[in-house]
C-alpha positions in Angstrom: 77.4 56.0 116.8 77.5 56.7 113.0 77.3 60.6 113.8 80.3 60.3 116.3 82.3 58.3 113.5 81.4 61.2 111.0 82.5 63.8 113.3 85.7 62.0 114.1 86.6 61.4 110.5 85.9 65.1 109.7 88.3 66.4 112.4 90.8 63.8 111.4 90.9 65.1 107.8 90.9 68.7 109.1 93.9 67.8 111.2 95.7 66.2 108.4 95.1 69.2 106.1 96.4 71.7 108.8 99.3 69.5 109.4 100.3 69.5 105.6 99.9 73.3 105.5 102.0 73.7 108.5 104.6 71.6 106.9 104.4 73.8 103.7 104.7 76.9 105.6 107.8 75.5 107.3 109.4 74.4 104.2 108.0 77.2 102.0 106.7 74.7 99.4 104.5 76.2 96.9 103.3 72.9 95.7 102.1 71.8 99.0 100.4 75.1 99.4 98.6 74.7 96.0 97.6 71.0 96.8 96.1 71.7 100.3 94.4 74.8 99.2 92.7 73.3 96.2 91.8 70.1 98.5 90.1 72.2 100.9 88.2 74.2 98.2 87.0 70.9 96.6 85.5 69.3 99.6 84.6 72.2 101.8 83.5 75.2 99.8 83.1 74.8 96.2 81.7 71.4 95.8 83.6 70.7 92.6 82.3 67.0 92.4 78.8 68.2 92.3 79.6 70.8 89.7 81.6 68.2 87.7 78.5 66.0 87.5 76.3 68.8 86.3 79.0 69.6 83.4 79.1 65.9 82.6 75.4 65.7 82.2 75.2 68.8 80.0 78.2 67.7 77.9 76.5 64.3 77.2 73.3 66.3 75.9 75.8 68.6 73.9 78.2 66.0 72.4 76.1 65.4 69.1 75.5 69.1 68.3 79.1 69.7 68.9 80.3 66.9 66.7 77.8 68.2 64.1 79.5 71.8 64.2 82.9 70.4 64.3 82.3 68.4 61.1 80.5 71.3 59.4 83.6 73.4 60.2 86.0 70.8 59.0 83.8 70.1 56.0 84.3 73.8 54.8 88.0 73.3 54.7 88.6 69.9 53.6 87.2 68.2 50.4 84.0 66.7 51.9 82.1 65.9 55.0 83.2 62.2 54.7 86.8 63.3 54.9 85.8 65.7 58.0 84.2 62.4 59.7 87.5 60.7 59.0 89.4 63.5 61.0 86.9 62.9 64.0 87.4 59.1 63.7 91.1 59.3 63.8 91.1 61.8 66.7 88.8 59.5 68.7 90.9 56.4 67.9 94.2 58.1 69.0 92.9 60.2 72.0 89.8 58.3 73.6 90.5 55.4 75.8 89.8 52.0 74.2 87.2 51.2 76.8 84.8 53.9 75.5 86.1 54.3 72.0 83.8 52.1 70.2 80.7 53.8 71.9 81.6 57.3 70.7 82.4 55.9 67.1 79.0 54.2 67.0 77.5 57.6 68.2 79.3 59.3 65.3 78.2 56.6 62.7 74.7 55.9 64.0 73.5 59.5 64.4 73.7 60.2 60.6 75.9 63.2 61.2 77.4 63.1 57.4 73.9 63.2 55.7 72.7 65.9 58.1 75.9 67.9 57.5 75.6 67.6 53.5 71.8 68.7 54.1 72.9 71.8 56.0 75.7 72.7 53.7 73.6 72.4 50.7 70.9 74.7 52.1 71.4 78.5 51.7 69.9 81.6 53.4 68.0 81.8 56.4 67.4 78.0 56.8 71.1 77.3 57.1 71.7 80.2 59.4 68.9 79.3 61.8 70.0 75.8 61.9 73.6 76.7 62.8 72.4 79.1 65.4 70.0 76.5 67.0 72.9 73.9 67.0 75.2 76.5 68.6 72.6 77.2 71.2 72.1 73.6 71.9 75.9 72.7 72.1 76.8 75.6 74.3 74.9 74.0 77.2 78.1 72.2 78.5 79.9 75.6 78.6 77.0 77.2 80.5 77.6 74.6 83.3 81.2 75.4 83.2 80.6 79.0 83.4 78.3 78.7 86.5 81.1 76.7 88.2 83.7 79.4 87.3 81.3 81.9 88.8 81.4 80.0 92.0 85.1 79.3 92.0 86.2 83.0 91.0 83.4 84.5 93.3 82.0 86.7 90.8 78.5 87.3 89.5 77.2 85.4 86.5 76.7 87.4 83.1 73.5 88.5 81.8 71.7 85.4 80.5 72.0 86.2 76.7 75.4 87.7 77.0 76.5 84.5 78.6 74.9 82.4 75.9 76.6 84.4 73.2 79.9 83.9 75.2 79.3 80.2 75.4 78.4 79.8 71.8 81.5 81.7 70.9 83.5 79.1 73.0 82.0 76.3 70.9 83.4 78.0 67.8 86.7 78.9 69.3 87.3 75.2 70.6 86.1 73.8 67.3 88.6 76.1 65.4 91.4 75.1 67.7 90.5 71.4 66.9 90.4 72.1 63.2 93.9 74.0 63.6 95.3 70.7 65.2 94.2 68.6 62.6 95.7 70.8 60.0 99.1 70.9 61.9 98.9 67.1 62.1 98.3 66.8 58.1 101.1 69.2 57.5 103.5 67.4 59.8 102.5 63.9 58.1 103.0 65.5 54.7 106.4 66.6 55.6 107.2 63.2 57.2 106.0 61.4 54.0 107.4 63.7 51.5 111.0 63.4 53.1 111.3 67.2 53.1 114.3 69.0 54.4 114.0 71.6 56.8 116.9 73.7 58.0 119.1 71.3 56.2 117.9 68.3 58.2 115.9 65.2 56.9 113.5 64.6 59.6 112.3 61.5 58.0 115.6 59.8 59.1 114.9 60.9 62.8 111.9 58.8 63.8 112.2 59.7 67.4 111.6 63.4 66.5 108.2 62.3 65.1 107.6 60.2 68.2 108.2 63.2 70.5 106.0 65.4 68.2 103.1 62.9 68.3 103.3 62.7 72.1 103.6 66.5 72.6 101.0 67.8 70.1 98.0 66.4 71.8 99.0 67.7 75.3 99.8 71.0 73.9 96.4 71.2 72.2 94.7 70.2 75.5 96.6 73.0 77.4 95.6 75.5 74.8 92.0 74.7 75.1 92.2 74.7 78.9 94.0 78.2 78.6 91.1 79.6 76.4 88.5 78.3 78.9 90.2 79.8 81.9 90.9 83.1 80.3 87.5 83.8 78.6 84.8 82.1 80.6 85.4 83.9 84.3 83.9 87.3 84.5 86.9 88.8 85.8 90.4 89.8 84.5 92.9 86.8 84.5 96.5 87.1 84.2 98.0 85.1 81.4 100.6 83.3 83.6 97.7 82.4 86.0 95.6 80.9 83.2 98.6 79.2 81.6 99.6 77.7 84.9 96.1 76.3 85.5 95.8 75.1 81.9 99.2 73.2 82.3 98.2 71.6 85.6 94.8 70.4 84.1 96.4 69.3 80.7 99.1 67.2 82.6 96.4 65.9 84.8 94.1 64.9 82.1 96.8 63.2 80.1 97.8 61.2 83.0 94.2 60.3 83.7 93.6 59.1 80.2 96.3 56.7 80.4 95.9 55.8 83.8 92.0 55.1 83.6 92.5 53.2 80.4 95.1 50.9 82.1 92.8 50.6 85.1 89.7 49.5 82.9 91.9 47.0 80.8 93.6 45.4 83.7 91.5 45.6 86.9 88.0 46.8 86.5 85.3 44.4 85.2 82.6 46.7 84.1 81.2 44.4 81.5 80.4 41.8 84.3 78.1 44.3 86.2 76.7 46.4 83.3 76.8 44.0 80.4 76.1 45.7 77.1 76.0 49.1 78.5 79.5 49.1 80.0 80.8 51.3 77.3 78.2 53.9 78.1 79.1 53.8 81.8 82.7 54.0 81.2 82.4 57.1 78.9 80.2 59.0 81.4 82.7 58.3 84.2 85.7 59.4 81.8 83.7 62.6 81.2 83.1 63.1 84.9 86.8 62.7 85.6 87.7 65.2 83.0 85.2 67.6 84.3 86.8 67.4 87.9 90.1 67.9 86.3 88.8 70.9 84.4 87.6 72.5 87.8 90.8 71.6 89.5 92.7 73.7 86.8 90.2 76.4 87.4 91.0 76.4 91.2 94.7 76.7 90.5 94.0 79.5 88.2 92.1 81.4 90.8 94.6 80.9 93.4 97.5 82.1 91.2 95.6 85.1 89.8 94.7 86.1 93.4 98.2 86.0 94.6 99.3 87.9 91.4 96.5 90.5 92.0 97.7 91.2 95.7 101.2 91.3 94.7 100.5 94.0 92.0 98.3 95.9 94.5 101.3 95.8 97.1 103.6 97.0 94.4 101.3 99.9 93.6 101.0 100.9 97.2 104.7 100.9 97.7 105.2 102.9 94.5 102.5 105.5 95.9 104.3 105.9 99.2 107.7 106.4 97.2 
């Protein structure tokens, strides 16, 4: 009976997917085409939910080394590691849902990152180099899982192990640099706001809605930029800039919606503390990372679909040109 039910449900879902595809063909809707194609890939071929679980696991293992590297990078540009930690705390307070915010803040504080960063910055020579290299190697585990998923999505062979690790360590540094750049931009904008400086003969301090728009747009733009870098660099194939940007925009918007939507759900409907007690924050954080990993891979699917269409279009144009 269960087998018959499973078969019927599978056929029903297949019927729905093909019906929506037929509607998309009739109405020539690219949105319907992308949605149905990504849905089919997620459930039938690429097993994105399983890959997202692997990414989440490795990200949890890499989160402390990543924070260590980010604070070290920030510490070289700001006055002290303490000020770098303040940047991290402000970022977590503004971008992480309240339900898991305290868990991450406790993780930053209780892991003695500041004292360890000070010790690393004070050491010179090979000790410091070896320490940073080992941290980069450990923190690149999350990007290794992402690259494996990308190889499946883009149907390409994986890189050589050591080359792959070098690329992944480079990704850690690039993402850390983007994070550093975002904090520098935020600091400059705040300085302009507080100093009542005039730009283009406009006093922006008297236009509070401008700062509200900037405050809302900047995090989304940063997220899209990070997704773009991942989709452009990690796949072992040539990716059109427009394809990577499209996937990054989709993933960035979905992530922003999921941050606010999941936070609202946890605060108003979910009762994780009743079931999980004191570890509710840990469970919520893990699920948030898992949801973000799924969105990351959905954006990769959109990038692959768009890139394939662009490659086919270019080949068709070259073929027509040869005949001419």
